[in-house]
Structures are given as C-alpha cells and as structure tokens.
DOMAR-219960 format. One line per 2 residues: number of its first residue (from 1); their letters; for each residue x, y, z negated of C-alpha. Coordinates in pm, 1 decimal. Layout:
DOMAR-219960
NUM = A = X,Y,Z ~ ...;
***
This chain:
DOMAR-219960
1 = MT = 1368.7,377.9,486.0 ~ 1139.9,381.1,182.3;
3 = NS = 1401.9,228.5,-46.3 ~ 1781.1,220.6,12.0;
5 = SI = 1815.7,-151.2,-70.3 ~ 1481.7,-315.2,9.5;
7 = RV = 1449.4,-388.5,380.9 ~ 1166.3,-641.5,368.2;
9 = SV = 850.4,-674.9,159.6 ~ 688.5,-1019.7,150.5;
11 = VI = 317.7,-972.4,74.3 ~ 113.2,-1260.6,-70.6;
13 = PA = -259.8,-1241.4,-153.0 ~ -315.6,-1484.7,-441.1;
15 = YN = -650.1,-1626.6,-552.8 ~ -679.5,-1938.0,-772.9;
17 = CK = -348.5,-2083.7,-657.5 ~ -237.9,-2250.7,-981.5;
19 = DR = -150.2,-2584.4,-821.5 ~ 98.1,-2445.8,-567.6;
21 = IV = 215.5,-2097.4,-661.4 ~ 532.7,-2207.9,-841.3;
23 = AV = 647.3,-2413.3,-541.3 ~ 551.6,-2130.5,-303.3;
25 = LT = 750.8,-1869.7,-496.9 ~ 1046.8,-2106.3,-532.2;
27 = SL = 1056.2,-2148.4,-154.2 ~ 1049.9,-1772.6,-99.6;
29 = IN = 1321.6,-1706.9,-356.8 ~ 1556.9,-1965.9,-204.0;
31 = QD = 1598.3,-1789.1,131.6 ~ 1910.8,-1741.4,343.5;
33 = FP = 1828.8,-1367.3,353.0 ~ 2015.8,-1147.2,97.9;
35 = AS = 1813.2,-1150.2,-225.1 ~ 1878.3,-782.9,-292.7;
37 = DY = 1731.1,-685.9,44.7 ~ 1376.2,-811.0,-1.5;
39 = EI = 1096.1,-801.7,-252.8 ~ 804.9,-1038.6,-310.8;
41 = IL = 471.1,-868.8,-375.4 ~ 212.1,-1100.2,-527.4;
43 = VN = -139.5,-953.2,-534.9 ~ -363.4,-1134.0,-783.2;
45 = DG = -706.4,-1104.0,-623.0 ~ -917.0,-1153.2,-935.7;
47 = ST = -813.4,-1515.3,-995.6 ~ -993.7,-1719.0,-1261.1;
49 = DG = -763.8,-2025.0,-1286.2 ~ -496.3,-1855.7,-1497.9;
51 = WE = -204.9,-1900.8,-1255.0 ~ -53.9,-1572.0,-1371.2;
53 = TL = 14.5,-1725.0,-1715.6 ~ 238.8,-1996.9,-1567.3;
55 = PL = 617.9,-1978.6,-1615.6 ~ 694.4,-1840.1,-1269.3;
57 = PT = 1040.6,-1856.1,-1109.2 ~ 1266.9,-1563.9,-1190.1;
59 = FN = 1344.0,-1313.2,-916.7 ~ 1460.1,-955.7,-970.5;
61 = NL = 1240.8,-816.9,-693.6 ~ 919.6,-1004.6,-776.4;
63 = VI = 628.1,-768.9,-837.9 ~ 278.8,-879.7,-942.1;
65 = YN = -26.8,-658.1,-907.1 ~ -369.8,-742.0,-1048.0;
67 = KV = -693.8,-629.5,-884.9 ~ -1060.4,-722.7,-872.5;
69 = NQ = -1161.4,-995.0,-628.6 ~ -1230.5,-844.7,-285.5;
71 = GA = -1085.2,-1105.7,-53.2 ~ -750.6,-1174.9,110.2;
73 = GL = -775.4,-891.7,363.0 ~ -804.0,-615.6,104.9;
75 = AR = -542.9,-788.0,-114.4 ~ -296.4,-778.6,176.3;
77 = MY = -375.4,-413.4,238.6 ~ -312.0,-333.8,-127.9;
79 = GV = 22.0,-512.8,-112.6 ~ 128.3,-332.8,205.1;
81 = KK = 50.9,4.4,45.7 ~ 281.0,-87.1,-244.3;
83 = AK = 559.9,-219.3,-17.8 ~ 905.6,-60.7,-38.0;
85 = GD = 1041.2,-217.3,279.4 ~ 1003.0,-84.1,631.5;
87 = VV = 929.4,-440.5,744.4 ~ 637.6,-637.8,599.2;
89 = IF = 623.6,-1017.2,618.7 ~ 300.6,-1192.5,526.4;
91 = HD = 274.0,-1524.5,347.2 ~ -14.3,-1727.0,202.7;
93 = AD = -22.5,-1844.2,-158.2 ~ -46.3,-2215.5,-73.7;
95 = DI = 215.8,-2240.0,203.7 ~ 578.3,-2344.5,154.7;
97 = AY = 840.0,-2128.7,327.0 ~ 1142.0,-2279.7,496.0;
99 = RH = 1475.8,-2134.0,396.9 ~ 1501.9,-1935.7,721.2;
101 = KI = 1151.9,-1782.1,724.5 ~ 1245.3,-1424.9,629.2;
103 = ST = 1562.8,-1409.1,837.5 ~ 1391.4,-1559.3,1143.0;
105 = LY = 1102.1,-1315.4,1144.6 ~ 1311.7,-1013.6,1046.8;
107 = NA = 1576.8,-1075.4,1312.2 ~ 1322.8,-1150.4,1583.5;
109 = LT = 1138.6,-826.6,1508.2 ~ 1428.9,-587.3,1459.3;
111 = NS = 1636.6,-721.7,1749.2 ~ 1354.5,-659.8,1993.8;
113 = EC = 1140.3,-368.1,2101.3 ~ 825.1,-548.6,1987.8;
115 = IA = 595.8,-427.4,1711.9 ~ 538.3,-772.7,1556.9;
117 = AF = 704.9,-1113.7,1534.2 ~ 541.9,-1445.6,1453.1;
119 = AD = 664.0,-1803.0,1410.4 ~ 521.2,-2154.4,1414.3;
121 = VN = 381.0,-2360.4,1126.6 ~ 391.9,-2725.8,1032.2;
123 = FT = 49.1,-2858.4,932.7 ~ 39.0,-3062.5,611.6;
125 = DD = -239.8,-3181.6,381.3 ~ -25.9,-3264.5,78.7;
127 = HQ = 244.0,-3112.3,-138.7 ~ 533.1,-3258.8,55.0;
129 = RT = 754.2,-3024.6,253.0 ~ 958.2,-3099.7,559.8;
131 = NG = 1288.4,-2951.0,666.2 ~ 1147.1,-2811.5,988.5;
133 = DN = 1322.1,-2744.3,1315.2 ~ 1570.8,-2457.8,1288.1;
135 = TL = 1622.0,-2434.9,1665.4 ~ 1520.4,-2084.6,1767.2;
137 = NT = 1386.5,-1976.1,2103.7 ~ 1194.5,-1656.0,2158.1;
139 = HI = 919.6,-1554.2,2395.7 ~ 775.4,-1203.9,2425.8;
141 = HA = 397.8,-1173.7,2444.5 ~ 379.1,-855.6,2649.5;
143 = TP = 0.5,-841.9,2609.8 ~ -100.9,-1018.0,2286.7;
145 = LA = -437.1,-844.4,2322.9 ~ -526.1,-1090.8,2599.2;
147 = HF = -522.1,-1373.2,2342.6 ~ -781.1,-1202.0,2123.5;
149 = CR = -1006.6,-1129.1,2418.6 ~ -1031.0,-1500.8,2496.2;
151 = SP = -981.7,-1677.4,2159.2 ~ -1162.7,-1671.7,1821.7;
153 = YP = -846.4,-1778.7,1636.4 ~ -542.3,-1576.2,1524.7;
155 = LA = -227.1,-1574.7,1733.1 ~ -14.6,-1609.6,1418.8;
157 = LA = -149.5,-1900.5,1214.7 ~ -136.9,-1863.7,834.6;
159 = MN = -46.4,-1494.1,885.3 ~ 308.0,-1616.9,949.7;
161 = LA = 420.1,-1286.0,1094.3 ~ 626.7,-972.3,1042.4;
163 = TY = 554.9,-616.4,1144.7 ~ 651.6,-265.7,1048.3;
165 = KS = 474.4,-117.5,748.6 ~ 355.4,179.2,954.1;
167 = HA = 176.9,-52.7,1199.8 ~ 36.1,-275.6,926.3;
169 = LT = -122.0,14.7,738.9 ~ -326.4,115.2,1042.6;
171 = SF = -444.6,-239.4,1124.6 ~ -675.6,-296.5,827.0;
173 = KG = -960.4,-74.1,947.1 ~ -1296.5,-230.6,862.6;
175 = IE = -1135.5,-529.7,690.3 ~ -1375.4,-508.1,393.4;
177 = IF = -1670.9,-653.3,586.9 ~ -1494.3,-978.2,677.1;
179 = KA = -1576.7,-1272.2,449.7 ~ -1385.7,-1486.4,699.1;
181 = AN = -1146.9,-1413.0,985.0 ~ -992.9,-1113.7,805.2;
183 = DY = -652.8,-1233.7,934.2 ~ -797.7,-1240.1,1285.8;
185 = HF = -933.9,-885.7,1256.3 ~ -599.4,-755.4,1128.5;
187 = QF = -406.0,-926.9,1406.1 ~ -655.2,-813.1,1671.0;
189 = QL = -595.7,-449.5,1573.6 ~ -220.1,-506.8,1555.9;
191 = SM = -226.7,-656.6,1907.4 ~ -359.5,-327.8,2043.3;
193 = KG = -40.4,-145.6,1939.2 ~ 217.6,-322.6,2157.2;
195 = PW = 398.5,-647.5,2247.0 ~ 477.8,-924.9,1999.7;
197 = IH = 771.1,-1162.9,1996.8 ~ 722.3,-1533.0,1928.5;
199 = AQ = 1004.1,-1697.4,1732.3 ~ 946.1,-2051.1,1853.5;
201 = TQ = 1047.1,-2239.3,1539.8 ~ 860.8,-2361.9,1233.2;
203 = TV = 908.0,-2146.2,925.6 ~ 634.2,-2270.7,688.4;
205 = DY = 445.5,-2579.1,583.7 ~ 83.9,-2475.6,633.7;
207 = FI = -130.7,-2643.2,368.1 ~ -469.5,-2757.5,501.2;
209 = NE = -721.5,-2670.3,229.8 ~ -1037.6,-2881.4,243.0;
211 = QG = -1227.3,-2598.8,73.9 ~ -1110.8,-2335.2,321.2;
213 = IS = -1117.5,-2285.6,694.2 ~ -1066.8,-2659.6,748.0;
215 = ST = -1387.0,-2749.4,561.2 ~ -1707.6,-2859.5,735.4;
217 = NG = -1843.9,-2512.1,806.4 ~ -1516.4,-2318.8,780.3;
219 = PL = -1441.5,-2307.4,1155.2 ~ -1800.6,-2202.9,1234.0;
221 = KQ = -1774.3,-1911.1,993.5 ~ -1431.4,-1822.2,1134.0;
223 = VS = -1566.6,-1811.7,1488.9 ~ -1870.7,-1607.8,1383.4;
225 = YS = -1671.2,-1339.0,1205.9 ~ -1409.4,-1328.3,1481.5;
227 = LI = -1694.1,-1246.9,1719.5 ~ -1791.9,-956.2,1493.1;
229 = SL = -1430.7,-842.2,1515.0 ~ -1451.0,-854.9,1894.7;
231 = LT = -1780.2,-663.3,1900.6 ~ -1637.0,-402.7,1662.8;
233 = LM = -1318.1,-344.0,1861.6 ~ -1421.1,-402.0,2223.7;
235 = GS = -1511.1,-35.6,2270.5 ~ -1147.3,55.9,2200.3;
237 = IN = -1003.9,-190.6,2451.4 ~ -897.8,-74.1,2793.5;
239 = AD = -968.0,-419.5,2930.7 ~ -859.4,-538.2,3273.5;
241 = PK = -1103.3,-748.3,3481.9 ~ -974.0,-1080.1,3339.8;
243 = QS = -1002.5,-959.0,2981.5 ~ -1351.1,-819.8,3048.2;
245 = SD = -1454.8,-1159.3,3186.4 ~ -1305.6,-1338.1,2884.7;
247 = IK = -1493.3,-1107.8,2646.5 ~ -1826.3,-1174.9,2819.7;
249 = DR = -1762.3,-1549.9,2814.6 ~ -1680.9,-1541.5,2443.2;
251 = IA = -1998.1,-1353.2,2359.2 ~ -2209.8,-1592.9,2565.1;
253 = NE = -2046.2,-1904.1,2418.4 ~ -1995.2,-1796.3,2056.4;
255 = GP = -2297.2,-1570.5,2013.7 ~ -2557.3,-1842.5,1942.8;
257 = NA = -2334.9,-1996.8,1673.8 ~ -2286.8,-1653.5,1515.9;
259 = MV = -2661.3,-1588.7,1520.7 ~ -2733.7,-1913.8,1337.0;
261 = TF = -2445.6,-1869.0,1090.9 ~ -2534.5,-1513.1,994.1;
263 = LL = -2905.3,-1591.0,966.2 ~ -2831.8,-1874.9,723.5;
265 = EK = -2580.2,-1657.4,534.8 ~ -2841.6,-1377.7,516.2;
267 = EF = -2594.4,-1138.8,678.0 ~ -2866.9,-961.2,869.9;
269 = KH = -2657.6,-670.5,1000.9 ~ -2410.4,-914.9,1158.0;
271 = FA = -2702.1,-1126.9,1279.9 ~ -2846.5,-824.4,1460.2;
273 = SA = -2511.7,-736.2,1619.6 ~ -2452.5,-1092.7,1738.8;
275 = SF = -2810.4,-1126.3,1867.1 ~ -2801.7,-802.3,2066.9;
277 = AT = -2468.0,-887.1,2228.9 ~ -2573.7,-1246.4,2302.5;
279 = LK = -2898.5,-1140.5,2467.8 ~ -2704.8,-891.7,2679.2;
281 = HT = -2441.4,-1136.9,2803.9 ~ -2623.4,-1472.6,2818.5;
283 = RL = -2862.7,-1603.3,3081.4 ~ -3198.5,-1627.8,2907.4;
285 = LL = -3266.1,-1978.2,3043.1 ~ -2950.1,-2105.3,2871.3;
287 = LP = -3007.0,-1934.9,2537.0 ~ -3254.0,-2181.1,2372.5;
289 = KR = -3026.8,-2475.7,2454.8 ~ -2721.0,-2300.9,2312.2;
291 = IW = -2903.1,-2198.0,1994.1 ~ -3026.1,-2555.9,1945.5;
293 = WA = -2671.0,-2682.3,1994.9 ~ -2546.4,-2429.7,1737.1;
295 = IN = -2806.8,-2542.4,1482.6 ~ -2715.2,-2908.3,1530.3;
297 = RR = -2346.4,-2831.1,1495.8 ~ -2404.5,-2622.3,1183.5;
299 = FQ = -2570.6,-2913.2,1002.5 ~ -2352.5,-3188.3,1144.0;
301 = K = -2213.2,-3415.1,872.1;
***
C-alpha cells in the first residue's frame, strides 16, 4: 500500500465550480467511511471563477493541486498520479455524494475479483439532494468491453466508479486529444482489463448542466468523440463476432454525425478518421441521406 493509513483517494477535476463546490466537498466529507482512511484530491484545472478562494469545508486529508487548463481527462490523470490510496474513486465537481458512496464502491470492488466497481446516479437539474436508495444489489459485468463496442456512452455515468490506482494509471492513454468523451475513452480502456461489478444503488445526485453534455450540441459532440475512441482502440480489441458486428454498426450509424461535427469544429484530423471509417463500413447509397440527417440534427433548435 502506498500509504499505511490512506486506503482510498477520491479524485475530483474542478473547473469553474464556484456555485457547487462547497456542497460537493461537504457531501464527501460526511461519509460513513472512516475519515482517516481516505483523502480527497481536488485538481483545479485552470479555473477562472475564483472558487479556490472560498471558505472550503475543513478536512484533514483534503489536498488541492493547481494546474493549467487542459480538460477533465488530464486533470483526473494528474490526480491519480498524486493519489496515496491503492483504490481510486472518481467524482465530479458538481455532483453531490450520498453518505454511502465511498463505502459502497470500495466494498463492491475489494470484495470481488473485479478490476472496477460502479454505481447508479440520480439525475437532478437543481441544487436539491435526495436521500437515495441504500438497498444494495450487485451484478458482475463479465465483459464490460461489449458495452463500449455497441454504445457511445460511458458505462459509469458521471465517472461514478472505483478502480485500483495501477489500472487507472494505464487507462489514460491518448486522453489529451478528447475535448469531449474523455470519461468514455478512459472507461473504454479500463474495460479491456477485466470484469466490472455494478453496485446497483444510487450514490450521487448527478447535476444536469445546461452548458455541458446536456446542452443542444453536447450529445452530438459526445457521440463524435466516442467514435474516435472506438476507432483508436478497435485495433487492440480481440472482438468476437457480435462485438465486430456492433462496431461496424456504430461506425455506419455514428460516422456521418462525426464527419459533420468535426468539419464544423475544424478538427480535420478527426474528420479524416471518421470519413475513412464511414466510407469503409457504410453502403454508399445510404451515405448522402445519413449525412443530410446529421446536418439537420446538428442545427436543430
């Protein structure tokens, strides 16, 4: 163990979170897990709203690191490198943790032979928190990789997951190119290392940010970058026939949207990758219709 007392490191990437950071930290400090056994690592990702000057809640094992703005993915990686615990639990800077979040994820992970544990979230669009359901059932995802072959969205929403530091450190490869879906790319790589366990209980209130992935074009950008993740990693996947079919379907269905998104974003390298893959896996007669649909969706009010 890296440190004789710290078992868990909670890593939070923080960017312009002034409105919620005090409540978020308060929820993570008031856990039913022994306070001396975990640390909270807050990585200030070049914020400009001055949240770090607020009177933050007191916690002996709260550590704040400041770095230039490079995005949540690289902020998480920085925090993991600094972690003292063998187990890393991720948390977002605008989500409220239930009292059992750390204990639920830690126990699910360490009492199984899985390499990661994730739990459910409660969606909310305001600052109110709920008590959540503390009833715990578990389900082992023997092949979490199958999810990422067929879906453009993370398996663990809001990065509400725990894994071992050693696995986390090797799951950030290429994260710097992802302006969206960096959580997806991390989880995709983590899914290639072994089974996950699903703690089927809510452990956070997931705040829906109108300026983030829930905004008008947020999901389109998420899907586009998740396709880049798939194209980047598919050569390392020993896919079975079903997974191979799912991958081809994703490229055919999501490729036109990615082409339009990256062209408008002037991300020409990603545009070329998406275009090549789409042309390879899509019937040419269907391509104009799908591109037109993607354009209409992109500009839909």
